C-alpha positions in Angstrom: 21.8 -42.2 2.0 24.0 -39.2 2.2 24.3 -36.7 -0.7 26.5 -33.4 -1.5 24.8 -30.5 -1.7 26.4 -27.1 -3.2 25.7 -24.0 -0.7 27.4 -20.5 -0.9 30.1 -19.9 2.0 27.7 -17.1 3.3 25.1 -19.5 3.5 27.3 -22.2 5.4 28.4 -19.4 8.0 24.6 -18.9 8.7 23.8 -22.2 8.9 26.5 -22.8 11.1 25.4 -20.0 13.5 22.1 -22.0 13.8 23.7 -25.3 14.5 25.8 -23.6 17.1 22.6 -22.1 18.7 20.9 -25.7 18.7 24.1 -27.1 20.2 23.7 -24.7 23.2 20.1 -25.7 23.7 20.2 -29.3 23.9 23.8 -29.6 25.0 25.1 -32.3 22.6 26.3 -32.2 19.1 24.0 -31.2 16.0 24.6 -32.5 12.5 24.0 -29.8 9.3 21.4 -32.4 8.2 19.4 -32.1 11.7 20.0 -28.3 11.5 18.5 -28.1 8.3 15.6 -30.7 9.3 15.3 -27.9 12.5 14.8 -25.0 9.8 12.4 -26.8 7.8 10.4 -28.0 10.4 10.0 -24.6 12.1 10.0 -22.0 9.8 7.5 -19.3 10.4 6.0 -17.4 7.3 4.5 -14.0 8.9 2.6 -11.7 6.5 2.6 -8.3 7.3 -1.4 -7.4 6.7 -1.2 -4.1 5.7 1.6 -4.5 3.1 -0.2 -7.8 1.6 -3.6 -5.6 1.4 -1.5 -2.7 -0.5 -0.1 -5.3 -2.8 -3.5 -7.0 -3.6 -5.2 -4.1 -4.1 -3.4 -3.5 -7.6 -4.5 -6.7 -9.0 -8.2 -5.6 -7.9 -10.8 -6.1 -10.6 -8.2 -8.0 -13.3 -10.2 -11.4 -12.3 -13.6 -12.1 -13.6 -16.0 -12.7 -10.6 -15.7 -16.1 -9.1 -12.4 -16.6 -10.8 -10.5 -15.9 -8.0 -12.0 -18.9 -6.1 -11.7 -21.0 -8.5 -7.5 -20.6 -8.6 -7.6 -20.2 -4.9 -8.8 -23.8 -5.2 -6.5 -25.0 -7.6 -3.5 -23.3 -5.5 -4.4 -25.0 -2.8 -4.9 -28.9 -4.3 -1.3 -28.3 -6.0 0.4 -27.0 -2.5 -1.5 -30.2 -0.8 0.1 -32.5 -3.5 3.4 -30.8 -3.4 3.3 -31.0 0.6 2.1 -34.9 0.2 5.0 -35.7 -2.1 7.3 -33.8 0.1 6.2 -35.5 3.3 6.3 -39.1 1.6 9.9 -38.2 0.3 11.1 -36.8 3.7 9.8 -39.9 5.6 11.3 -42.3 3.5 15.1 -41.1 4.3 
């Protein structure tokens, strides 16, 4: 089932550039849908360790001992549930 999404002209231009790169790599036409799927599946999250440590030091001493572990466990559970819902919805398409 196709749907319509709204994106800015700037985003459309950037998406078109990626789409052209994929077409050059694969040697065949690529749809916007395939381009978005490629970007979602190949996204990379890079964390600069120095910046991360600098930012986290601002919050040192705010949480009670052990509270951070509990919060982290809850956040990981939420991420797992969100990923599970996303993959279920994505696989239905």
